[in-house]
C-alpha positions as CSV (number, residue, x, y, z in Angstrom):
1,M,39.3,-48.4,29.1
2,A,35.8,-49.6,29.7
3,Q,33.0,-47.2,30.2
4,H,30.9,-47.3,33.4
5,P,27.3,-48.5,32.6
6,I,25.8,-45.3,33.9
7,F,28.0,-43.1,31.6
8,A,27.2,-45.4,28.7
9,K,23.5,-44.9,29.2
10,Q,23.9,-41.1,29.4
11,A,26.0,-41.2,26.2
12,Q,23.3,-43.2,24.4
13,K,20.7,-40.6,25.5
14,A,22.9,-37.8,24.3
15,K,23.3,-39.4,20.9
16,G,19.5,-39.9,20.7
17,F,18.9,-36.2,21.7
18,C,21.5,-35.0,19.1
19,A,19.9,-37.1,16.4
20,A,16.4,-35.8,17.2
21,L,17.7,-32.2,17.3
22,L,19.3,-32.7,13.8
23,A,16.1,-34.1,12.5
24,V,14.0,-31.2,13.8
25,T,16.5,-28.7,12.5
26,G,16.5,-30.3,9.1
27,L,12.7,-30.3,9.0
28,A,12.6,-26.6,10.0
29,A,15.1,-25.7,7.3
30,T,13.2,-27.6,4.7
31,T,9.9,-26.0,5.8
32,H,11.4,-22.6,5.8
33,A,12.9,-23.1,2.3
34,A,9.5,-24.3,1.0
35,L,7.7,-21.3,2.5
36,A,10.3,-18.8,1.2
37,A,10.2,-20.1,-2.3
38,P,7.8,-18.3,-4.7
39,R,4.5,-20.0,-5.1
40,H,4.1,-19.1,-8.7
41,A,7.3,-19.3,-10.8
42,S,6.2,-16.9,-13.5
43,A,8.9,-15.3,-15.6
44,T,7.4,-11.8,-15.4
45,P,4.8,-10.4,-13.0
46,P,1.5,-9.2,-14.5
47,A,1.6,-5.7,-16.0
48,P,-0.1,-3.1,-13.8
49,T,-3.4,-1.9,-15.1
50,A,-5.0,1.5,-15.0
51,P,-7.6,1.9,-12.3
52,S,-11.3,1.7,-13.1
53,F,-14.0,3.2,-11.1
54,T,-17.6,4.4,-11.6
55,A,-18.9,7.9,-11.6
56,E,-21.2,6.9,-8.7
57,Q,-18.2,5.9,-6.6
58,A,-16.5,9.2,-7.4
59,D,-19.7,11.2,-6.6
60,H,-20.1,9.4,-3.3
61,G,-16.4,9.9,-2.6
62,A,-16.9,13.7,-3.3
63,Q,-19.6,13.8,-0.6
64,L,-17.3,11.9,1.9
65,Y,-14.4,14.2,1.0
66,A,-16.5,17.3,1.7
67,G,-17.6,16.0,5.1
68,T,-14.4,14.3,6.2
69,C,-11.3,15.5,4.3
70,A,-11.9,19.0,3.1
71,M,-11.5,20.6,6.5
72,C,-7.8,19.7,6.3
73,H,-7.1,19.2,2.6
74,G,-9.3,22.1,1.3
75,A,-12.6,22.1,-0.6
76,A,-10.7,22.1,-3.9
77,L,-8.0,19.7,-2.8
78,E,-5.6,22.7,-2.5
79,G,-4.4,21.9,1.1
80,A,-5.1,23.8,4.2
81,H,-3.8,24.1,7.8
82,D,-0.4,22.7,6.9
83,M,-2.0,19.7,5.2
84,P,-0.7,18.9,1.7
85,P,-2.8,19.5,-1.4
86,L,-4.2,16.4,-3.1
87,R,-3.2,17.7,-6.6
88,G,0.1,18.3,-8.2
89,L,2.9,17.0,-6.0
90,F,0.5,14.5,-4.5
91,V,-0.1,13.0,-7.9
92,A,3.6,13.0,-8.7
93,R,4.4,11.2,-5.4
94,W,1.8,8.5,-5.9
95,A,2.3,8.1,-9.6
96,N,2.9,4.5,-10.7
97,T,2.4,3.3,-7.1
98,S,0.0,0.4,-6.7
99,L,-3.4,1.5,-5.4
100,N,-3.3,-1.0,-2.5
101,K,-0.6,1.2,-0.9
102,L,-2.6,4.4,-1.2
103,Y,-5.7,2.4,0.1
104,A,-3.6,1.2,3.1
105,Y,-2.4,4.7,3.8
106,I,-5.9,6.3,3.6
107,T,-7.4,3.4,5.7
108,H,-4.8,3.6,8.5
109,A,-3.9,7.3,8.6
110,M,-7.0,9.2,7.6
111,P,-9.0,11.1,8.7
112,L,-6.2,12.7,10.8
113,M,-8.3,13.1,14.0
114,A,-9.9,9.7,13.7
115,P,-7.7,7.4,11.6
116,G,-9.3,4.1,10.4
117,T,-12.8,5.1,11.2
118,L,-14.2,5.1,7.6
119,P,-15.6,1.8,6.3
120,P,-13.5,0.1,3.5
121,Q,-16.0,1.0,0.7
122,D,-15.9,4.7,1.8
123,N,-12.1,4.7,1.5
124,I,-12.4,3.2,-2.0
125,D,-15.0,5.9,-3.0
126,V,-12.7,8.6,-1.7
127,M,-9.9,7.1,-3.8
128,A,-12.2,7.1,-6.8
129,F,-12.9,10.8,-6.2
130,L,-9.2,11.6,-5.9
131,L,-8.5,9.7,-9.2
132,R,-11.3,11.6,-11.0
133,E,-10.2,15.0,-9.6
134,N,-6.7,14.3,-10.8
135,G,-7.6,13.5,-14.4
136,T,-8.7,9.8,-14.5
137,E,-12.0,9.3,-16.3
138,P,-14.6,7.1,-14.7
139,G,-15.5,3.9,-16.4
140,H,-18.1,1.1,-16.0
141,T,-16.2,-1.2,-13.7
142,P,-16.2,-0.3,-10.0
143,L,-12.9,0.2,-8.1
144,P,-12.6,-2.9,-6.1
145,A,-12.3,-3.0,-2.3
146,D,-10.0,-6.1,-2.6
147,E,-6.4,-5.3,-1.8
148,N,-5.0,-8.0,-4.1
149,R,-6.9,-6.5,-7.1
150,L,-5.8,-3.0,-6.0
151,A,-2.2,-4.1,-6.0
152,Q,-2.5,-4.8,-9.8
153,M,-3.6,-1.2,-10.4
154,V,-1.4,1.9,-10.3
155,F,-2.1,5.6,-9.7
156,P,-1.7,7.2,-13.1
157,A,1.3,9.3,-13.7
158,P,0.5,12.9,-14.6
159,N,1.0,13.9,-18.2
160,A,2.8,17.1,-17.1
161,L,3.0,19.0,-13.8
162,P,2.0,22.6,-14.0
163,P,5.0,24.8,-14.8
164,V,6.9,26.4,-11.9
165,K,6.4,30.2,-11.9
166,A,9.6,32.2,-12.3
167,A,10.7,34.1,-9.2
168,Q,10.0,37.8,-9.1
169,P,12.8,40.0,-7.8
170,G,13.0,39.7,-4.1
171,K,10.8,36.6,-3.9
172,A,11.6,32.9,-3.9
173,A,10.3,30.8,-6.8
174,R,7.1,28.8,-6.1
175,T,7.8,25.1,-5.7
176,R,5.4,22.3,-6.5
């Protein structure tokens, strides 16, 4: 049976639309695959490095900590007002974690009453202070404020956590 000329024209438009749709879909899939593929096909990622910071950064961080952080975390990093200490369990929790994650947390969540108000370099200096106070020695290279470089550094793991005190009769054991 012969097709009416109007229907033949609509069928031709539909075929053209379907072809264009397939072309766009194919282009989108190709683009997505290209973007999802790793940019550098290295066999192994670079090994994390120990953080480096200067004594000056840690000293400035100590001043910032005293004025901004100590009211909640305690003057000696012991924790206060239901805020966690920044020693012991803090170190165990952040051990072997890339410093860019700690930097992002401090930048976006601290200080508690005014999150995100410290300039980037001040957050870096507070991190240098925390590293020093938890046993990392300062060096000659400043801790960078570049998140990509921080991602290559990890928070050092503690050699050993302080021993847990044995419970006395009638009292619960102290936890870390």
